[in-house]
C-alpha positions in Angstrom: 0.0 0.0 0.0 1.3 3.5 -0.9 1.9 5.9 1.9 0.1 9.2 2.4 3.4 10.9 1.7 3.5 9.3 -1.8 0.0 10.4 -2.6 0.8 13.9 -1.4 3.8 14.0 -3.6 1.7 13.0 -6.7 -0.9 15.6 -5.9 1.8 18.3 -5.6 3.4 17.3 -8.9 0.0 17.3 -10.6 -0.8 20.7 -9.1 2.5 22.2 -10.3 1.9 20.7 -13.8 -1.5 22.3 -13.9 -0.1 25.7 -12.8 2.6 25.4 -15.5 0.0 24.6 -18.2 -2.1 27.6 -17.1 0.9 29.9 -17.2 1.9 28.7 -20.7 -1.6 29.0 -22.0 -1.8 32.5 -20.5 1.5 33.5 -22.2 0.3 32.0 -25.5 -3.1 33.8 -25.2 -1.3 37.1 -24.5 1.0 36.6 -27.4 -1.9 35.8 -29.8 -3.7 38.9 -28.7 -0.7 41.0 -29.7 -0.6 39.5 -33.2 -2.4 40.8 -36.2 -2.2 37.6 -38.3 -5.0 38.2 -40.8 -7.2 40.8 -42.4 -8.7 43.2 -39.7 -6.8 41.6 -36.8 -7.2 38.8 -34.3 -11.0 38.6 -34.7 -11.5 40.2 -38.1 -13.3 43.1 -36.6 -10.7 45.9 -36.8 -10.3 45.9 -33.1 -6.9 45.6 -31.3 -6.9 43.9 -27.9 -3.8 45.8 -26.8 -3.6 48.4 -24.0 -1.0 50.8 -22.8 -0.9 52.5 -26.2 0.0 56.0 -27.4 -2.4 58.7 -26.4 -0.8 61.8 -27.9 2.4 62.9 -29.6 4.6 65.9 -30.1 4.7 68.2 -33.1 7.2 65.9 -34.7 4.6 63.1 -34.7 4.9 59.5 -33.4 8.4 57.9 -33.3 9.3 56.2 -36.6 11.0 52.9 -36.2 11.6 52.1 -39.8 10.5 53.0 -43.3 11.0 51.0 -46.5 10.2 51.4 -50.2 7.5 48.9 -51.3 5.3 49.0 -54.4 1.8 49.4 -55.6 -1.1 47.5 -54.1 -3.6 47.6 -51.2 -2.7 44.4 -49.4 -2.8 44.8 -45.6 0.1 43.8 -43.3 -0.2 40.6 -41.2 2.0 40.1 -38.2 2.9 36.7 -36.7 5.9 35.4 -34.7 7.9 38.6 -35.2 7.4 38.7 -38.9 5.4 40.9 -41.2 3.8 39.7 -44.4 2.2 41.8 -47.2 2.0 41.9 -51.0 2.8 44.5 -53.8 3.8 44.8 -57.4 7.1 45.8 -58.9 7.6 46.0 -62.6 5.5 43.1 -64.1 5.5 40.9 -61.0 3.2 40.5 -58.0 5.2 39.8 -54.9 4.6 38.3 -51.5 7.2 39.6 -49.0 8.2 38.5 -45.5 9.9 41.1 -43.3 11.4 41.2 -39.8 8.7 43.1 -38.0 11.1 44.9 -35.7 13.5 46.2 -38.3 11.8 46.0 -41.7 14.6 43.8 -43.1 13.5 41.5 -45.8 13.6 37.8 -44.9 12.2 36.3 -48.2 10.1 37.1 -51.2 7.9 35.0 -53.5 6.9 35.9 -57.1 3.2 35.2 -56.9 1.6 36.3 -60.2 1.7 38.9 -63.0 1.0 42.5 -62.4 -2.7 43.4 -62.2 -3.7 46.7 -63.7 -6.9 48.6 -63.0 -7.2 52.1 -64.2 -10.1 53.0 -61.9 -9.0 51.2 -58.7 -5.2 51.2 -58.9 -2.8 48.4 -59.7 -1.6 45.5 -57.6 -2.9 42.9 -55.1 -5.9 43.6 -52.9 -6.1 40.6 -50.5 -4.2 40.4 -47.2 -2.1 37.4 -46.2 -3.5 35.0 -43.6 -0.9 33.4 -41.3 -1.8 30.2 -39.5 1.1 28.5 -37.6 3.9 27.8 -40.0 1.9 28.6 -43.2 0.9 31.8 -44.9 -2.0 31.9 -47.4 -2.2 34.5 -50.1 -4.5 35.4 -53.0 -3.3 37.3 -56.1 -5.5 39.9 -57.8 -5.8 37.4 -60.7 -7.2 34.7 -58.4 -4.2 32.5 -57.6 -4.5 31.1 -54.1 -1.2 29.9 -52.7 0.0 28.3 -49.4 3.5 29.1 -48.5 5.9 28.0 -45.8 6.0 31.0 -43.5 9.6 30.3 -42.6 11.2 30.4 -46.1 8.5 31.3 -48.6 8.5 27.8 -50.3 5.3 27.1 -52.2 3.3 24.2 -50.7 0.2 24.1 -52.9 -1.9 26.4 -55.1 -5.2 26.8 -56.9 -6.0 29.0 -59.9 -9.6 30.2 -59.5 -10.4 30.6 -63.2 -9.0 27.1 -64.0 -10.1 25.2 -60.9 -13.6 26.8 -60.3 -14.4 28.5 -63.6 -14.4 31.8 -61.7 -15.3 35.0 -63.4 -12.7 37.7 -62.9 -14.1 40.7 -60.9 -13.7 44.1 -62.5 -11.3 45.3 -59.8 -9.6 42.0 -59.2 -10.0 39.3 -56.6 -9.9 41.0 -53.2 -11.1 38.5 -50.5 -8.7 37.4 -47.8 -8.9 33.7 -46.9 -10.1 32.6 -43.4 -9.0 29.6 -41.4 -11.5 27.4 -39.5 -10.0 24.4 -37.8 -8.3 22.3 -40.5 -10.0 24.2 -43.3 -9.3 27.3 -45.4 -12.5 29.0 -46.6 -12.6 31.5 -49.4 -15.0 33.1 -51.9 -14.0 32.2 -55.5 -17.0 33.4 -57.5 -16.9 30.0 -59.3 -19.7 28.6 -61.4 -21.8 25.4 -60.9 -21.9 25.4 -57.1 -18.2 26.5 -56.7 -18.6 30.2 -55.5 -17.7 29.3 -51.9 -14.9 26.8 -51.4 -13.2 25.0 -48.5 -9.8 23.5 -48.8 -7.8 21.3 -46.5 -5.3 23.9 -45.2 -2.4 21.5 -45.2 -2.8 19.7 -48.6 -5.0 22.1 -50.5 -7.5 19.4 -51.3 -11.0 20.6 -52.0 -13.2 19.5 -49.1 -16.5 21.1 -50.3 -17.9 23.8 -52.6 -21.2 25.6 -52.5 -23.5 28.2 -54.2 -23.3 30.2 -57.4 -22.9 33.8 -56.3 -20.9 36.3 -58.3 -17.8 37.3 -56.5 -17.9 40.4 -54.3 -14.8 42.1 -52.8 -15.4 41.4 -49.1 -13.7 38.9 -46.8 -15.7 36.4 -44.7 -16.2 36.1 -40.9 -17.0 33.1 -38.8 -19.4 33.3 -35.9 -21.4 31.2 -33.5 -25.1 32.1 -33.3 -27.9 30.1 -31.8 -25.5 27.2 -31.2 -24.4 27.0 -34.9 -20.9 27.7 -36.1 -21.3 29.6 -39.4 -19.1 31.3 -41.9 -20.7 34.5 -43.3 -19.7 35.7 -46.8 -20.7 39.0 -48.3 -20.8 38.1 -52.0 -21.8 40.2 -55.0 -25.3 39.1 -54.3 -25.5 39.7 -50.6 -25.0 37.9 -47.2 -24.9 34.1 -47.3 -24.2 31.9 -44.2 -22.9 28.4 -44.6 -21.7 25.6 -42.3 -17.8 25.7 -42.3 -17.8 21.9 -42.0 -19.6 21.0 -45.2 -20.9 24.2 -46.9 -24.6 23.6 -46.0 -26.4 26.8 -46.4 -28.1 28.2 -43.3 -29.6 31.5 -44.5 -29.4 34.3 -47.0 -30.0 38.1 -47.1 -30.1 39.6 -50.6 -28.1 42.9 -50.9 -27.5 43.5 -54.6 -25.1 46.5 -55.2 -24.1 48.1 -58.5 -21.2 46.3 -60.1 -21.3 43.7 -57.3 -19.1 46.0 -55.1 -19.9 44.6 -51.7 -16.5 45.3 -50.3 -16.6 46.0 -46.6 -16.4 43.1 -44.1 -19.5 42.2 -42.2 -19.5 43.0 -38.5 -20.9 40.7 -35.9 -23.1 42.4 -33.3 -23.4 40.0 -30.4 -25.4 37.8 -29.8 -27.2 37.4 -33.1 -27.0 40.4 -35.4 -24.8 41.3 -38.4 -24.0 44.7 -39.9 -23.2 45.3 -43.6 -22.6 48.4 -45.6 -21.9 49.2 -49.3 -21.1 52.2 -51.4 -22.7 53.2 -54.8 -25.5 54.9 -52.9 -26.6 51.6 -51.3 -26.2 52.2 -47.5 -26.2 49.9 -44.5 -28.3 47.3 -42.8 -28.5 45.2 -39.7 -30.0 41.7 -39.9 -30.9 39.4 -37.0 -30.4 35.7 -37.2 -33.3 33.7 -35.9 -34.7 30.2 -35.8 -37.3 29.3 -38.4 -38.7 25.8 -38.0 -35.7 23.5 -38.1 -33.5 26.0 -39.7 -32.2 29.6 -39.5 -33.2 32.8 -41.3 -32.1 36.5 -41.4 -34.7 39.2 -40.6 -34.0 42.8 -41.4 -33.7 45.0 -38.3 -33.0 48.3 -40.0 -31.6 49.9 -43.2 -30.0 53.3 -43.5 -28.3 55.5 -46.0 -26.2 57.2 -43.2 -23.3 54.8 -43.6 -22.1 53.8 -47.1 -18.8 51.9 -46.8 -17.3 52.0 -50.3 -14.4 49.7 -49.4 -13.2 50.6 -45.9 -14.9 48.6 -43.1 -16.4 50.1 -40.0 -15.6 49.2 -36.4 -18.0 48.5 -33.5 -17.5 49.8 -30.0 -20.0 50.0 -27.1 -23.0 49.8 -29.4 -21.8 52.4 -31.9 -20.3 51.9 -35.4 -17.5 54.2 -36.6 -16.7 54.2 -40.3 -16.5 56.0 -43.6 -19.7 57.1 -45.3 -17.8 57.4 -48.6 -15.5 60.3 -47.8 -17.1 61.3 -44.5 -16.1 59.8 -41.1 -19.2 59.0 -39.1 -20.5 57.5 -35.9 -23.9 55.8 -36.0 -26.0 53.9 -33.5 -25.8 50.2 -34.1 -29.3 49.7 -32.7 -31.1 52.2 -35.0 -28.6 53.3 -37.7 -29.1 57.0 -36.6 -26.2 59.3 -37.2 -24.4 60.6 -34.1 -21.7 62.8 -35.6 -19.9 63.4 -38.9 -16.3 64.6 -39.6 -15.0 65.7 -43.0 -11.5 66.0 -44.3 -10.1 62.5 -44.5 -11.3 61.4 -47.9 -12.0 57.7 -48.2 -9.8 56.7 -45.3 -9.6 53.6 -43.0 -9.5 53.0 -39.3 -9.1 50.6 -36.4 -10.1 50.7 -32.7 -7.5 50.3 -30.0 -7.4 51.2 -26.2 -10.4 53.5 -26.3 -9.3 55.4 -29.5 -9.8 55.3 -33.2 -6.6 55.2 -35.3 -7.5 56.9 -38.6 -5.5 56.9 -41.8 -6.8 59.5 -44.3 -6.8 58.8 -48.0 -4.0 61.4 -48.5 -1.8 60.2 -45.7 -3.0 62.1 -42.6 -2.7 60.0 -39.4 -5.2 60.9 -36.6 -5.9 59.7 -33.1 -9.5 60.3 -31.9 -11.5 59.2 -28.9 -14.1 56.6 -29.7 -17.1 58.3 -28.3 -20.6 58.8 -29.8 -21.2 62.2 -28.2 -18.9 64.2 -30.6 -15.8 63.9 -32.7 -12.8 64.4 -30.2 -9.4 64.5 -31.9 -6.3 63.9 -29.7 -3.5 64.3 -32.3 -2.8 64.5 -36.0 0.2 64.4 -38.3 0.9 64.0 -42.0 2.6 60.6 -42.3 2.4 60.0 -46.0 1.6 61.7 -49.3 -0.3 59.9 -52.1 -3.1 57.4 -52.0 -3.6 55.4 -48.8 -6.3 52.8 -49.1 -4.8 50.1 -46.8 -6.1 49.9 -43.3 -3.5 50.2 -40.4 -2.1 47.2 -38.6 -1.4 47.2 -34.9 0.8 44.5 -33.2 2.9 44.4 -30.1 2.8 48.2 -29.6 3.8 48.9 -33.2 1.6 50.5 -35.9 2.2 49.5 -39.5 1.0 51.8 -42.3 1.4 51.7 -46.1 0.5 53.6 -49.2 1.3 52.7 -52.8 5.0 53.5 -52.4 6.2 52.9 -48.8 5.6 50.8 -45.7 6.4 52.4 -42.3 6.5 51.2 -38.7 5.7 53.5 -35.8 6.2 53.0 -32.0 2.6 53.0 -30.7 3.4 52.2 -27.1 2.9 54.7 -24.3 6.6 55.4 -24.3 6.5 56.2 -28.0 
Protein backbone atom coordinates (compact mmCIF):
# COMPACT_ATOMS: atom_id res chain seq x y z
CA UNK A 1 0.00 0.00 0.00
CA UNK A 2 1.32 3.47 -0.90
CA UNK A 3 1.92 5.89 1.93
CA UNK A 4 0.08 9.18 2.38
CA UNK A 5 3.40 10.90 1.67
CA UNK A 6 3.53 9.29 -1.79
CA UNK A 7 -0.01 10.39 -2.58
CA UNK A 8 0.79 13.91 -1.38
CA UNK A 9 3.83 13.99 -3.64
CA UNK A 10 1.75 12.97 -6.65
CA UNK A 11 -0.85 15.63 -5.87
CA UNK A 12 1.83 18.30 -5.58
CA UNK A 13 3.41 17.29 -8.90
CA UNK A 14 0.01 17.33 -10.63
CA UNK A 15 -0.80 20.70 -9.13
CA UNK A 16 2.51 22.16 -10.30
CA UNK A 17 1.94 20.70 -13.76
CA UNK A 18 -1.51 22.31 -13.94
CA UNK A 19 -0.14 25.67 -12.82
CA UNK A 20 2.62 25.43 -15.46
CA UNK A 21 0.05 24.62 -18.18
CA UNK A 22 -2.12 27.55 -17.15
CA UNK A 23 0.89 29.88 -17.20
CA UNK A 24 1.94 28.66 -20.65
CA UNK A 25 -1.63 29.02 -21.96
CA UNK A 26 -1.83 32.54 -20.53
CA UNK A 27 1.46 33.48 -22.21
CA UNK A 28 0.27 32.03 -25.54
CA UNK A 29 -3.09 33.82 -25.25
CA UNK A 30 -1.32 37.11 -24.52
CA UNK A 31 1.04 36.57 -27.45
CA UNK A 32 -1.87 35.78 -29.78
CA UNK A 33 -3.69 38.94 -28.66
CA UNK A 34 -0.65 40.99 -29.69
CA UNK A 35 -0.55 39.51 -33.19
CA UNK A 36 -2.44 40.76 -36.23
CA UNK A 37 -2.18 37.57 -38.26
CA UNK A 38 -4.98 38.20 -40.76
CA UNK A 39 -7.24 40.77 -42.38
CA UNK A 40 -8.68 43.17 -39.74
CA UNK A 41 -6.84 41.64 -36.83
CA UNK A 42 -7.24 38.81 -34.31
CA UNK A 43 -11.04 38.60 -34.66
CA UNK A 44 -11.51 40.15 -38.13
CA UNK A 45 -13.31 43.12 -36.60
CA UNK A 46 -10.72 45.91 -36.84
CA UNK A 47 -10.26 45.89 -33.06
CA UNK A 48 -6.92 45.59 -31.28
CA UNK A 49 -6.88 43.88 -27.88
CA UNK A 50 -3.78 45.78 -26.76
CA UNK A 51 -3.63 48.40 -24.02
CA UNK A 52 -0.98 50.83 -22.82
CA UNK A 53 -0.87 52.54 -26.19
CA UNK A 54 0.03 55.99 -27.44
CA UNK A 55 -2.44 58.71 -26.39
CA UNK A 56 -0.77 61.78 -27.90
CA UNK A 57 2.44 62.86 -29.62
CA UNK A 58 4.62 65.93 -30.08
CA UNK A 59 4.66 68.22 -33.10
CA UNK A 60 7.21 65.86 -34.68
CA UNK A 61 4.64 63.06 -34.71
CA UNK A 62 4.95 59.47 -33.43
CA UNK A 63 8.39 57.86 -33.27
CA UNK A 64 9.26 56.21 -36.59
CA UNK A 65 11.04 52.87 -36.15
CA UNK A 66 11.63 52.13 -39.82
CA UNK A 67 10.45 52.98 -43.33
CA UNK A 68 11.03 51.00 -46.54
CA UNK A 69 10.17 51.35 -50.20
CA UNK A 70 7.49 48.93 -51.32
CA UNK A 71 5.31 48.99 -54.42
CA UNK A 72 1.77 49.43 -55.60
CA UNK A 73 -1.11 47.47 -54.12
CA UNK A 74 -3.57 47.57 -51.24
CA UNK A 75 -2.74 44.37 -49.39
CA UNK A 76 -2.77 44.76 -45.60
CA UNK A 77 0.11 43.83 -43.30
CA UNK A 78 -0.19 40.63 -41.24
CA UNK A 79 2.04 40.06 -38.21
CA UNK A 80 2.93 36.69 -36.67
CA UNK A 81 5.92 35.41 -34.69
CA UNK A 82 7.89 38.61 -35.18
CA UNK A 83 7.40 38.66 -38.94
CA UNK A 84 5.39 40.95 -41.21
CA UNK A 85 3.75 39.70 -44.42
CA UNK A 86 2.24 41.76 -47.22
CA UNK A 87 1.96 41.91 -51.05
CA UNK A 88 2.77 44.45 -53.76
CA UNK A 89 3.77 44.78 -57.41
CA UNK A 90 7.14 45.77 -58.89
CA UNK A 91 7.56 45.95 -62.64
CA UNK A 92 5.46 43.14 -64.10
CA UNK A 93 5.46 40.93 -61.00
CA UNK A 94 3.16 40.53 -58.03
CA UNK A 95 5.23 39.76 -54.94
CA UNK A 96 4.65 38.34 -51.47
CA UNK A 97 7.23 39.60 -48.98
CA UNK A 98 8.19 38.52 -45.46
CA UNK A 99 9.92 41.11 -43.29
CA UNK A 100 11.40 41.24 -39.84
CA UNK A 101 8.65 43.13 -38.01
CA UNK A 102 11.08 44.93 -35.70
CA UNK A 103 13.52 46.20 -38.34
CA UNK A 104 11.79 46.01 -41.73
CA UNK A 105 14.63 43.85 -43.08
CA UNK A 106 13.51 41.48 -45.84
CA UNK A 107 13.63 37.77 -44.95
CA UNK A 108 12.22 36.29 -48.16
CA UNK A 109 10.09 37.14 -51.16
CA UNK A 110 7.95 35.02 -53.48
CA UNK A 111 6.91 35.87 -57.06
CA UNK A 112 3.21 35.20 -56.90
CA UNK A 113 1.63 36.31 -60.17
CA UNK A 114 1.67 38.88 -62.96
CA UNK A 115 0.99 42.55 -62.40
CA UNK A 116 -2.72 43.37 -62.15
CA UNK A 117 -3.67 46.71 -63.71
CA UNK A 118 -6.88 48.58 -63.01
CA UNK A 119 -7.25 52.15 -64.22
CA UNK A 120 -10.13 52.97 -61.86
CA UNK A 121 -9.02 51.22 -58.68
CA UNK A 122 -5.22 51.17 -58.93
CA UNK A 123 -2.75 48.40 -59.70
CA UNK A 124 -1.57 45.50 -57.59
CA UNK A 125 -2.88 42.94 -55.09
CA UNK A 126 -5.94 43.56 -52.93
CA UNK A 127 -6.06 40.62 -50.51
CA UNK A 128 -4.21 40.41 -47.19
CA UNK A 129 -2.09 37.37 -46.23
CA UNK A 130 -3.53 34.99 -43.64
CA UNK A 131 -0.95 33.43 -41.32
CA UNK A 132 -1.75 30.17 -39.54
CA UNK A 133 1.07 28.51 -37.63
CA UNK A 134 3.93 27.78 -40.03
CA UNK A 135 1.93 28.60 -43.16
CA UNK A 136 0.88 31.80 -44.87
CA UNK A 137 -1.97 31.90 -47.40
CA UNK A 138 -2.16 34.55 -50.11
CA UNK A 139 -4.48 35.39 -53.00
CA UNK A 140 -3.31 37.30 -56.07
CA UNK A 141 -5.47 39.88 -57.81
CA UNK A 142 -5.84 37.41 -60.70
CA UNK A 143 -7.17 34.72 -58.36
CA UNK A 144 -4.20 32.50 -57.61
CA UNK A 145 -4.50 31.06 -54.09
CA UNK A 146 -1.15 29.88 -52.69
CA UNK A 147 -0.03 28.26 -49.44
CA UNK A 148 3.55 29.14 -48.51
CA UNK A 149 5.93 27.99 -45.82
CA UNK A 150 6.00 30.99 -43.48
CA UNK A 151 9.64 30.29 -42.60
CA UNK A 152 11.19 30.39 -46.07
CA UNK A 153 8.46 31.25 -48.61
CA UNK A 154 8.46 27.84 -50.29
CA UNK A 155 5.26 27.07 -52.20
CA UNK A 156 3.28 24.19 -50.67
CA UNK A 157 0.16 24.13 -52.87
CA UNK A 158 -1.90 26.41 -55.09
CA UNK A 159 -5.21 26.81 -56.94
CA UNK A 160 -5.98 29.02 -59.92
CA UNK A 161 -9.58 30.22 -59.50
CA UNK A 162 -10.37 30.60 -63.19
CA UNK A 163 -9.05 27.12 -64.00
CA UNK A 164 -10.13 25.19 -60.90
CA UNK A 165 -13.55 26.76 -60.31
CA UNK A 166 -14.45 28.52 -63.62
CA UNK A 167 -14.44 31.79 -61.68
CA UNK A 168 -15.32 35.04 -63.38
CA UNK A 169 -12.72 37.73 -62.88
CA UNK A 170 -14.13 40.67 -60.86
CA UNK A 171 -13.72 44.06 -62.50
CA UNK A 172 -11.34 45.28 -59.76
CA UNK A 173 -9.55 41.99 -59.19
CA UNK A 174 -9.96 39.25 -56.59
CA UNK A 175 -9.91 40.96 -53.20
CA UNK A 176 -11.11 38.53 -50.53
CA UNK A 177 -8.74 37.37 -47.80
CA UNK A 178 -8.90 33.66 -46.85
CA UNK A 179 -10.09 32.61 -43.40
CA UNK A 180 -9.01 29.55 -41.39
CA UNK A 181 -11.52 27.45 -39.47
CA UNK A 182 -9.99 24.41 -37.79
CA UNK A 183 -8.28 22.34 -40.50
CA UNK A 184 -10.04 24.18 -43.31
CA UNK A 185 -9.27 27.27 -45.37
CA UNK A 186 -12.47 28.97 -46.58
CA UNK A 187 -12.62 31.48 -49.41
CA UNK A 188 -14.99 33.07 -51.90
CA UNK A 189 -14.03 32.20 -55.48
CA UNK A 190 -17.03 33.40 -57.52
CA UNK A 191 -16.93 30.05 -59.29
CA UNK A 192 -19.72 28.58 -61.38
CA UNK A 193 -21.81 25.42 -60.92
CA UNK A 194 -21.86 25.41 -57.13
CA UNK A 195 -18.25 26.55 -56.67
CA UNK A 196 -18.65 30.16 -55.54
CA UNK A 197 -17.66 29.31 -51.95
CA UNK A 198 -14.89 26.79 -51.37
CA UNK A 199 -13.21 25.02 -48.45
CA UNK A 200 -9.76 23.45 -48.79
CA UNK A 201 -7.76 21.29 -46.46
CA UNK A 202 -5.31 23.90 -45.20
CA UNK A 203 -2.38 21.47 -45.24
CA UNK A 204 -2.79 19.71 -48.57
CA UNK A 205 -4.99 22.15 -50.51
CA UNK A 206 -7.46 19.35 -51.31
CA UNK A 207 -10.99 20.65 -51.98
CA UNK A 208 -13.25 19.51 -49.14
CA UNK A 209 -16.48 21.14 -50.29
CA UNK A 210 -17.86 23.82 -52.59
CA UNK A 211 -21.19 25.63 -52.53
CA UNK A 212 -23.46 28.23 -54.17
CA UNK A 213 -23.28 30.20 -57.43
CA UNK A 214 -22.88 33.81 -56.30
CA UNK A 215 -20.94 36.32 -58.35
CA UNK A 216 -17.81 37.34 -56.51
CA UNK A 217 -17.85 40.44 -54.33
CA UNK A 218 -14.79 42.11 -52.78
CA UNK A 219 -15.40 41.40 -49.11
CA UNK A 220 -13.71 38.92 -46.75
CA UNK A 221 -15.73 36.38 -44.71
CA UNK A 222 -16.16 36.10 -40.94
CA UNK A 223 -16.97 33.07 -38.80
CA UNK A 224 -19.37 33.35 -35.85
CA UNK A 225 -21.42 31.16 -33.54
CA UNK A 226 -25.10 32.11 -33.34
CA UNK A 227 -27.93 30.08 -31.79
CA UNK A 228 -25.51 27.21 -31.21
CA UNK A 229 -24.45 26.95 -34.85
CA UNK A 230 -20.95 27.72 -36.10
CA UNK A 231 -21.28 29.55 -39.41
CA UNK A 232 -19.11 31.33 -41.93
CA UNK A 233 -20.72 34.46 -43.35
CA UNK A 234 -19.74 35.66 -46.82
CA UNK A 235 -20.68 39.04 -48.31
CA UNK A 236 -20.79 38.12 -51.98
CA UNK A 237 -21.76 40.19 -55.00
CA UNK A 238 -25.33 39.14 -54.33
CA UNK A 239 -25.52 39.66 -50.56
CA UNK A 240 -24.99 37.89 -47.24
CA UNK A 241 -24.87 34.11 -47.26
CA UNK A 242 -24.20 31.91 -44.23
CA UNK A 243 -22.91 28.36 -44.55
CA UNK A 244 -21.67 25.61 -42.29
CA UNK A 245 -17.85 25.72 -42.34
CA UNK A 246 -17.78 21.92 -42.02
CA UNK A 247 -19.65 21.01 -45.20
CA UNK A 248 -20.93 24.15 -46.94
CA UNK A 249 -24.58 23.57 -46.00
CA UNK A 250 -26.44 26.85 -46.43
CA UNK A 251 -28.07 28.24 -43.29
CA UNK A 252 -29.58 31.51 -44.49
CA UNK A 253 -29.39 34.33 -47.05
CA UNK A 254 -30.04 38.05 -47.12
CA UNK A 255 -30.07 39.63 -50.57
CA UNK A 256 -28.10 42.88 -50.94
CA UNK A 257 -27.45 43.53 -54.64
CA UNK A 258 -25.12 46.49 -55.21
CA UNK A 259 -24.12 48.07 -58.51
CA UNK A 260 -21.17 46.30 -60.12
CA UNK A 261 -21.27 43.71 -57.28
CA UNK A 262 -19.13 46.00 -55.13
CA UNK A 263 -19.92 44.63 -51.69
CA UNK A 264 -16.45 45.26 -50.29
CA UNK A 265 -16.61 46.05 -46.56
CA UNK A 266 -16.36 43.15 -44.12
CA UNK A 267 -19.55 42.20 -42.21
CA UNK A 268 -19.50 43.04 -38.50
CA UNK A 269 -20.93 40.69 -35.90
CA UNK A 270 -23.07 42.39 -33.26
CA UNK A 271 -23.41 39.97 -30.37
CA UNK A 272 -25.37 37.83 -29.79
CA UNK A 273 -27.25 37.41 -33.08
CA UNK A 274 -26.98 40.44 -35.39
CA UNK A 275 -24.75 41.30 -38.36
CA UNK A 276 -24.04 44.72 -39.87
CA UNK A 277 -23.25 45.28 -43.55
CA UNK A 278 -22.59 48.37 -45.62
CA UNK A 279 -21.89 49.20 -49.27
CA UNK A 280 -21.15 52.25 -51.39
CA UNK A 281 -22.67 53.20 -54.75
CA UNK A 282 -25.54 54.92 -52.88
CA UNK A 283 -26.58 51.61 -51.29
CA UNK A 284 -26.22 52.23 -47.54
CA UNK A 285 -26.19 49.91 -44.55
CA UNK A 286 -28.31 47.29 -42.81
CA UNK A 287 -28.46 45.17 -39.68
CA UNK A 288 -29.99 41.72 -39.85
CA UNK A 289 -30.92 39.41 -37.00
CA UNK A 290 -30.39 35.66 -37.23
CA UNK A 291 -33.33 33.70 -35.91
CA UNK A 292 -34.69 30.19 -35.77
CA UNK A 293 -37.31 29.32 -38.38
CA UNK A 294 -38.72 25.82 -38.02
CA UNK A 295 -35.74 23.48 -38.14
CA UNK A 296 -33.46 26.04 -39.74
CA UNK A 297 -32.24 29.63 -39.54
CA UNK A 298 -33.18 32.81 -41.34
CA UNK A 299 -32.11 36.47 -41.36
CA UNK A 300 -34.65 39.19 -40.55
CA UNK A 301 -33.99 42.81 -41.39
CA UNK A 302 -33.73 45.04 -38.29
CA UNK A 303 -33.02 48.32 -40.03
CA UNK A 304 -31.60 49.85 -43.18
CA UNK A 305 -30.05 53.29 -43.48
CA UNK A 306 -28.29 55.50 -45.98
CA UNK A 307 -26.24 57.16 -43.25
CA UNK A 308 -23.27 54.79 -43.65
CA UNK A 309 -22.06 53.78 -47.10
CA UNK A 310 -18.76 51.91 -46.77
CA UNK A 311 -17.28 52.03 -50.27
CA UNK A 312 -14.39 49.68 -49.42
CA UNK A 313 -13.22 50.61 -45.91
CA UNK A 314 -14.88 48.56 -43.14
CA UNK A 315 -16.37 50.08 -40.00
CA UNK A 316 -15.61 49.15 -36.39
CA UNK A 317 -18.03 48.52 -33.50
CA UNK A 318 -17.48 49.80 -29.96
CA UNK A 319 -19.97 49.97 -27.08
CA UNK A 320 -23.00 49.79 -29.36
CA UNK A 321 -21.83 52.36 -31.90
CA UNK A 322 -20.35 51.94 -35.38
CA UNK A 323 -17.51 54.17 -36.59
CA UNK A 324 -16.67 54.20 -40.28
CA UNK A 325 -16.48 56.03 -43.57
CA UNK A 326 -19.68 57.05 -45.33
CA UNK A 327 -17.83 57.37 -48.62
CA UNK A 328 -15.51 60.33 -47.80
CA UNK A 329 -17.10 61.33 -44.45
CA UNK A 330 -16.08 59.80 -41.13
CA UNK A 331 -19.21 59.02 -39.12
CA UNK A 332 -20.53 57.49 -35.94
CA UNK A 333 -23.93 55.78 -36.03
CA UNK A 334 -26.03 53.94 -33.47
CA UNK A 335 -25.82 50.19 -34.12
CA UNK A 336 -29.33 49.70 -32.72
CA UNK A 337 -31.06 52.19 -35.02
CA UNK A 338 -28.65 53.34 -37.73
CA UNK A 339 -29.07 56.97 -36.64
CA UNK A 340 -26.15 59.33 -37.22
CA UNK A 341 -24.41 60.63 -34.08
CA UNK A 342 -21.71 62.82 -35.63
CA UNK A 343 -19.86 63.40 -38.88
CA UNK A 344 -16.31 64.64 -39.65
CA UNK A 345 -15.04 65.74 -43.04
CA UNK A 346 -11.49 66.02 -44.33
CA UNK A 347 -10.14 62.45 -44.49
CA UNK A 348 -11.34 61.41 -47.94
CA UNK A 349 -11.96 57.67 -48.24
CA UNK A 350 -9.83 56.68 -45.29
CA UNK A 351 -9.63 53.64 -43.03
CA UNK A 352 -9.50 53.03 -39.29
CA UNK A 353 -9.14 50.60 -36.42
CA UNK A 354 -10.07 50.68 -32.73
CA UNK A 355 -7.48 50.32 -29.95
CA UNK A 356 -7.38 51.16 -26.24
CA UNK A 357 -10.41 53.47 -26.34
CA UNK A 358 -9.34 55.35 -29.46
CA UNK A 359 -9.79 55.34 -33.21
CA UNK A 360 -6.59 55.23 -35.26
CA UNK A 361 -7.51 56.88 -38.55
CA UNK A 362 -5.50 56.93 -41.77
CA UNK A 363 -6.77 59.47 -44.27
CA UNK A 364 -6.80 58.84 -48.00
CA UNK A 365 -4.00 61.38 -48.55
CA UNK A 366 -1.81 60.21 -45.66
CA UNK A 367 -3.00 62.08 -42.57
CA UNK A 368 -2.72 60.02 -39.37
CA UNK A 369 -5.17 60.86 -36.60
CA UNK A 370 -5.90 59.66 -33.08
CA UNK A 371 -9.46 60.34 -31.92
CA UNK A 372 -11.49 59.23 -28.93
CA UNK A 373 -14.11 56.56 -29.71
CA UNK A 374 -17.14 58.33 -28.29
CA UNK A 375 -20.64 58.81 -29.76
CA UNK A 376 -21.18 62.24 -28.20
CA UNK A 377 -18.92 64.18 -30.57
CA UNK A 378 -15.76 63.92 -32.66
CA UNK A 379 -12.82 64.36 -30.24
CA UNK A 380 -9.39 64.53 -31.86
CA UNK A 381 -6.31 63.93 -29.70
CA UNK A 382 -3.50 64.25 -32.25
CA UNK A 383 -2.85 64.55 -35.98
CA UNK A 384 0.16 64.41 -38.29
CA UNK A 385 0.92 63.98 -42.00
CA UNK A 386 2.58 60.59 -42.27
CA UNK A 387 2.37 59.99 -46.04
CA UNK A 388 1.62 61.69 -49.32
CA UNK A 389 -0.29 59.90 -52.05
CA UNK A 390 -3.10 57.39 -51.99
CA UNK A 391 -3.59 55.42 -48.76
CA UNK A 392 -6.28 52.77 -49.15
CA UNK A 393 -4.82 50.12 -46.84
CA UNK A 394 -6.06 49.94 -43.26
CA UNK A 395 -3.49 50.22 -40.42
CA UNK A 396 -2.12 47.17 -38.59
CA UNK A 397 -1.35 47.23 -34.85
CA UNK A 398 0.75 44.53 -33.23
CA UNK A 399 2.88 44.45 -30.06
CA UNK A 400 2.83 48.21 -29.62
CA UNK A 401 3.81 48.92 -33.23
CA UNK A 402 1.65 50.53 -35.90
CA UNK A 403 2.23 49.54 -39.53
CA UNK A 404 1.02 51.82 -42.33
CA UNK A 405 1.42 51.71 -46.10
CA UNK A 406 0.52 53.64 -49.20
CA UNK A 407 1.33 52.68 -52.79
CA UNK A 408 5.03 53.48 -52.40
CA UNK A 409 6.18 52.87 -48.81
CA UNK A 410 5.63 50.82 -45.67
CA UNK A 411 6.42 52.35 -42.29
CA UNK A 412 6.46 51.16 -38.69
CA UNK A 413 5.72 53.51 -35.77
CA UNK A 414 6.24 53.03 -32.03
CA UNK A 415 2.65 53.03 -30.74
CA UNK A 416 3.37 52.18 -27.11
CA UNK A 417 2.90 54.75 -24.33
CA UNK A 418 6.65 55.37 -24.30
CA UNK A 419 6.50 56.22 -28.01
